[in-house]
Structure formats: structure tokens, C-alpha cells
N, C-alpha and C positions, 0 to 999 in steps of 0.2 A: 204632518205637514204630511201632503199629501204629495207622493212620488211622479216622475212620472210612469205610467206605464207602456209595458213596451210590448210589438207584437208580438200575438201570438202564432208559432208556428214551430211543427218539430222540425227540426232541420239539422243532420248530425249526431242523432243523440240528445240535442239540446232542447230544453225548451225554452220558449221563447213568446211567451204573449195573453191573456185574459181571453179574447176572439177571433175570430178568423173573417168577421167584416167591420169597419169602421162604425158601421152604428152599434153595435154587439159591443164594441169597444167605449165606445161614448156611455152607452148605461150603464156599463161597466163601473164606470168611472163614476158617474153621477152618484150610483149608491153608494161608492167606498165613500166617496166624501161625508155620508149623511152616518155612515157605518163608525166612521173616525171619530165623527163630533160627537156619538151619541154611547158610544161602546165604552168601557173603561175593562181591558184584560186583567184578568188576573185569576186564583184559585178559585175565588166566588164573583162570577160574573157582574158585574154591573150595568146596565141597560139604561141609559135616559130617553124614558117615551117608549116603554112595550106595548102591547097589547095593541087590541082594534083599532082606535082611533090617533096611535103615537107616530112621532116622527117617522121610527122606523118602519114601519111600514112604508112607506113612499119605497125605502131602497127595496125591500121585496117585491114592490109592483114593478121595478123595477128590472129586478135582475129575473125576475119569469118574463118581463119580456126579452131580458135576454137569452134566454134559456126558449123561450118558444119561438128565436129566430137561427136556432142552434141546438133544437132539440138532442141530439145526438153527442155534444158537448160532456162529456160527464164531470168535468170540472165545472161548466156553467149549472149542470144541473145539483153539483154537491152543494155550489156556495149558496144557492134556490135555498134548496133544503133545511141549511145552517140558518139561515137569513132570516127563516119562521122561527125558528127556534126564538133568534133574538125577539120578535117583535110575538111571542107568549103562542104562536099560533100550533100547539104543539100537533094535534092530531093528525091538521095539513101537513108537518112536516115529517112526522113518521110514514106517512101516506107517500110523500114523494121520496124519502132516501127506502120503501118496499119497490117504487120500481124504478130505481136509478141499477140497486142490487138484480133484480129481474130481469131489466134491461142490459144491466152489464154486470157479469158476475165475476168480473176480474177488476170491477172497483171496490175493493174491500177494503175502505174508508167509507163505502155506504152501511158492510157489514159492519163493520167495526162499530161504528156510530147507535146501528138498529139492534147489536149485542148488547150495545149500553145503558140503551134504553128502554130496553126492556126488561133488565135487569135490577132496573128502577136509578142508572144513574145518571149522571149527565151524558150527555151525547158528546165527548170531549176532542173528538178530532175534527168535529166541528170546527172551521179554521180562524171564526171571529172571537173564537175565548182569546187567541194568543194573538201578541204582540206582531207589530210590521218589523222585518227583517227583510235585507237586500245587503248583496256586497258594496251600496252606496249609504249604509245605515253607519254613523255619525256619532251619535249617544246612546246611551248604553238605557234601554227602558226600564223603569222599575221595576215591573214584571221580573227583568233578570238579578238586577240588581240586588235582588232581596235572596234571591233564588239559588243562585252561582256559588258556591264555597269552593268547589275544589277543581272539579276535571269532572266533568256532565256529558249528556248529549239531550238537548228540553226542545220540546214543539214552537216551530213560530209559522208564523204568513206573512206572503209576498202578494200582493192584492187579495186575492182569489186562493192563491194555491199554496198549499202545504208545503212548510217548509222543515227540515232538521238540522240546526246548529247546534255545533261541540262547541261548550265554552269551558276555557279554564282560566283559574284564578292566577293572577304574577303579582300578588301584595307584598315578596321583596323584592323584585325588579330584578331576575333573570333576566327578562328581554332585555337586551341592550341594544342600543343602535348595530354595534356590530353585530351581535349576533342573526339580526333580521338580517343582514346585507345578502341581497338574493336567494333569501331563504326559501327552499323547496321542502313541499307538505304534499302527503300522502296517506290515507288511511288502508286501514284493514277492519276487516269482520270476521270474525271468529264466533259459531256456532255450536253449542253445546247441550244438545238434548238430553235427558235424561228425567226423575224424580220431579226435581225443579228444572224448565228449562233457560240455561244459562246463556248470556250472548255477550262476546268480549269487543268493544271500536277499537284502535288503537290507532294513535297518530302519531307520524317519525317526521321527523321535521333533518332536512343535510342543507351544505352550504360552507363556502368560507368564513364565514364567523363561528362558525362551531365547531370544538377541536371532535367531536366525534356525536353521534345522531342526535336526535334528543329522543325518547320518548317516553307515552304515555298513554295510560290504562283507563278504562271508562267499561265495569262492568255492572252491568243490568239480568233480573229474574225478570224475564214473559209472564209467568203465570198469573201475574197480578190482571182484576180485568182492566176490558179497553178502554177505561178513563180513565185508569189510573196515570200521573204527570207521570212518573217515570216509564209507561211504556208509548202511550201515545208521539214521542219522538221517534221512535223506532216506527212504530206503524208508518208516518208522515216518511222516512228515509227510505223503507221498503219499498215507494212507491216515487222515488227520483231515481238521476243519472246522477248527480252530483249533492255537492253536500258544501255547507258553509265552516269554516275554522274561526275559531274566534279566540282572543287575546283580552281578559281586562286586566288592566294596570290599577296602580295607586288612584282613587278619589273617582274608583268605576270611569278611566278613562279606556279608549279604546286602544292597544297594542295594534293589534294584526286581527284583519277581515278580511279574508280569500276566500273564492269559490273557488273550488276545486271539480271537475270531474274525479267520476267514480274509478275505478278500473278494473276490467271482465269478472277479474279472480273475486272483487270484490262484491261485481252485482251476486257473482252466481253466488257464495255467504250470505247475502241477502234476499233471496230465495230463499234458501233453507230457513232465515228468522220467518221471512212472510208462512210460511209450510205450517212454521209453531207455532204462529198466532192466530194463523185462518185455522188449524185442529184445538185451536187452547181455549177451552170454553170461561178461561177465568177464573181465577176462585183468591180471595184475601189472604196475602200472605203475610204472616207477621214480621214482624221487622230482626228477629233474632234466629228466624227459620231462617230467612234472605238473606240474614249475612253469613249462616252459616254456608250454603249452595254458594254464596259468590267467595268462600275463604277458601272452599273445597275445589271451583276449579281454576284461583289462582295457584294452588300447592299443584295442581297437577300441569300446568305450564305457567314456563317462564319466559322472560322477556325477552333474552336470550333468543329463544325455539321461537318465540313469534316472530321477531323477526328477521331469523332464514328464510321459514317456512312463509310467512304471509307478503313478505315485500321484496 
């Protein structure tokens, strides 16, 4: 079900909309309604009605009109390019990504998409491969129910906007109503460049219902290709000033769904992650090498030290 779109303005570091004008917003809303009806997010993207005469092409034309009204709006341009891929208009999609990357060199998602595309992969930073997520989401999309096993950062979208969501699986029911009472959440990021570029994401919870702070850790290797699912969430996170934190309980219930601002310290660390992603061409990393790099990182940094230095 399509959720009400918010106005787009950047105010006090917080992003709030799809387009600055009402006409743009209306065009984007109509396009998203078609996309929500026709696109089934998943590791293998399913599009009902792709091609030059499909219904998805109507969404492409609407986003093209919106982009024409606001040609300097990088989010709209990126969404337009991503919609072309849905409609199997691959050559035009590549041309639009090239234009966006040239016009806005800081729009790293366009660059990442091009790298993935030219390497023969899916341009997976494209927003429409992932389910809709917002602070109002109350039902867990199947996409995440199948993928979330422990504690992990995954990509999502809110309208046309890329989002990063930090998921925790709580099958045991550790999070009780008492522990949730006035709980405060913070996140920190640690970038560890090296032979394998490793990054750690930490979530700290405090509150009157917790006897001591609750700390969780998600670690990833950034060397994977740009379209690798484990990296896309980081690509998205580097592009925003806040993140969504979610705890999934029994039967895929949503126990916590909060959007929190990122601290200046965390945003500074994410700049280092972004630099690593920009410089790193991506390579296939075997699971054994990946786990070895993650273990080496964890052996160097205890949770107590992270809490003292990062929060």
C-alpha cells in the first residue's frame, strides 16, 4: 500500500521529500504507484510488464517528466535512471547514470551503479530493487523476513530515496515491554582499512528498563563488488544523515522501528567508509577470507573499548 509522500526540503540536516514542487510530487506519486504494483523486490528482481510497451514504461515516463521539471535534483535523476532498468531500457539507463555522475560527482550512488553495471552485475544501488521502508512500517516485507538471521545492515527505500535499515532478530523475546520503556538508541561506525577493508556498525541502547547498556555489532567487508547485497546497505548509509533501527520478534513481528539521527562523529566515520568504497574497485571475496578478516577485526577491538571511544 502506497504511503503518503512527505514534502521534500532539506531542513536542519533532515531530508523531508520527493520533489520541491507539487507537480513533481504528483508525478512521482503516480510513478511509485505503478512500480509498487509491478515490481516484486528480491535478490532476483521480478518486474511485471517490462519492455518498451509495458506498464512500467508509464512509470518511467512520469519520472522522466519529474526529472525534467527539476533537472538538478540528483535523487529524481537517479530514480529515473533506476526506473529505466526496470523497463529493460538498459542503454538509456547507462546514459542517464553517466550524465548524473558527470553533473554531480558527489552523487556516489550513480558511480557505484555504473561500476556494477560495467562489471556485468546488477546496478543494485538502484532503489527499486528493495522494499519500501519508513518509520511507519508495521509489517515486515518477506524480503527481510527471509534474509535477517542475526544483526545486519540491509538496503531499503522510502519512495525514491535510498535508506539503510539496521535489523536485529530477537527470536528469544529478550526485548520485553519493560526493556523498551523509554529506550534510547545510538549508533557508531568504525572504519578499518587494510588488505581487507572492514567496517563495524554498533548499536547502543540505554534506558530505565535496562540494567546495563545493550550493545550489538554488525561487521562487513567492503571489498565486495558494488552490487553485492552486503555492501549496498553501506552505500546507502553513506548517503544519509539518519538511519532506521528495527528489532524483529517472534513470527516476524516488528518490536522496534525507530529512525534516529546520526551523530557528527558517526557521519565523520561514514565519510571514511565512503572514501573506501569510492577507491575500492570491488572484487569477489570468498566466504573464508571474509570471515577471517572479520575475526581479525573483532580480535583487535573489544565491545568495551568501542563503547568508551565511540559513544
